[in-house]
N, C-alpha and C positions, 0 to 999 in steps of 0.2 A: 659432524663438524670436521672439515678438512684439517689436516695436520698443520698446514702453513698458516691458517687463520689462528689456530690455537697458539702456535709459536709466536706469531705477530703480537697477539694479546699479552703473552708472557713478557715479551720485550717491552711493550708499553707499560705493563705493571712494574717491571724493574726500573724502567726509566723514571716513572713517577716516584717510586720509592727512593731512588738515588737523588733525584732533584730535591725532594723533601728533606732527606738526610743532609745533603750539602747545605741547603739554606738554613736548616736548624743548627747545624754545627757552626756555620759561619756566624750566624747571629748570636749564638752563645759565646763564641770567641770574642766578638765585639762587646757583648755585655760584660764579660769578665774584665776586659781591658778598660772599658769606659764607665761602667756603672758600679762596680764593686767598691764599697766603702763610701759611696756618695748618697746624698739625700734623694728622695723620689723626684723625678722630673715630670711635672704635669704636662699633659698634651691637650686634654680636654677637661680642664679643671680637676676635680676629684674623680670624675667618671673614668678617665683612662690616662695612662702615663707609663713611665718606665721606672722600675725599681729593681734592685738586685736581691735575689733570694736563692739560697741553696736549699732545695727541698729534699730531705732525706726520706720522705714518705711517698704516699700516693697522692691522689687528688685532695686538695685542701689540707695537705700535710698529715693525713691519717696514716697510721702504720709505720711510724718512724723507726721502730725497732725491727722491722721485717723487710728491710730493703732487699736482702738476698732473695726473699720470696718473690718480690716483684720482678726481679731479674730472671728468675726461673720461669715465671709465668710468661714473661715477654719472649723468652727462648722457645717455650712451648707454642705460643701463638705464631712466632716466626716460622717454626717447622710446619705448623698447620697450613699457613699461607703457601709455603713452598709446595706442599702436597696438593692443595686446592688448585694451585696455578696450572697443574697438569690437565685440569678439566675445563679451563676457561673457554667460554663461548659468548660471554656477555661483556660489552664495553662498560656498562655500569658497575658490574662486579669487578672488572679490571681496575677501574678508577678507585673504587672503594677499598679494595685490597691493596692497591699501590699506596694510597694515602696511609692506610693502617700500617703497612710494612715499613714505610719511611718514618712515620711517627714513632712507632714502638722501637725501631732501631735507633733513632736519635736519642730517645730517653735511655735505652739499654746501653748505648755507648757511655753515657754519663754514669750509669750505675756500675759499669765495669771499670772505667778508667779515671773517674774524677775522685778527689778526696772525699771521704777519708780513706778509701781503699777499694780493692777489687771486690766486686759483688756488694759493696756497701756504699758506693759513691752517691753523692747527693746530686739530684738533677738541677741544672741551672734554669731558673725561672726569672723572667725580667719584664714581661708584658703585664702591667698592672691594670686590671679591668674592674676596679672598685671592690667587688666581692671576692676576687681571687687573683693570684698572679700565675701566669702560665708562660709557655714558650711556643715556638713554631711547631714542634712535634705534637704538643697537646692540641693545637688548633687542627692539625692534620688528622689526628685521631678522632676528634669531634666531627670533622667533616666526613671522615670515613664512616662513622657510626650513622650519621644522617643518610648518607648515600646507600649504605647496606640496608638500613631499615626501609627506606623508600623503595629500593629495588625488590626487597622481600615482599613488601605490601603490594607491589605490582605483579607479584606471583612469578618472578623471574628467577630461575635457578642459575647457579654458577655457570653451567654449560650453555646458558642462553635459551633454554626451553622453558615452557610453563612448568612451574613446580609440580612434581608428581606425574608429569607426562613427558616422557622422553621423545615423543614424536611431534610435539606441538611447538614450532618455532615462534618466538615472541617478537621478532623483528629487532631484537637488541643485539644480535650478533653480526659479525662482519659479512659472512657469506651464507647463503641459504643452504639448507640441507638438500640431499638428493630428492626427498619427497616434495619439498617446496619448489624445486626447479621443475619437477615433472608436472606440476599443476598448471593449467592454462591461464 
């Protein structure tokens, strides 16, 4: 994989992550300003609406007393994505990792800087989907999971080759390898 293509994919990954982070934090700011202390606002009856919730735990409020652990896990995943980004050769992996990086960073910002305190902050959730309340970061993380699972099922590695075969381009990367260009 040419260096410029990998660099371009890293730029796209960070652009996706930054966009997710910006939208997540902006919508959380709006939620804090307009929804905190108010009754649920129905949009589609009981099925969907807006409500304000400060979630000190993980999904569905689990693990409320271990907020610091979720922050450490997020930092570990953040570092892993930075390391993986050096090998990027797949647009699908770029999108998935960009969504994941943006989503986990959005919730990490809450855990680090929102009340009740550093490493113990509660994540702002406000999108009420009947069974659970979430935020833009959670939606990005879910979309990342689907993208990464589908890409893995398609047998595409982070570098854009078929999983387990460093010489088999899958057509998911920006530029062909030297071998692929040499073929008639």
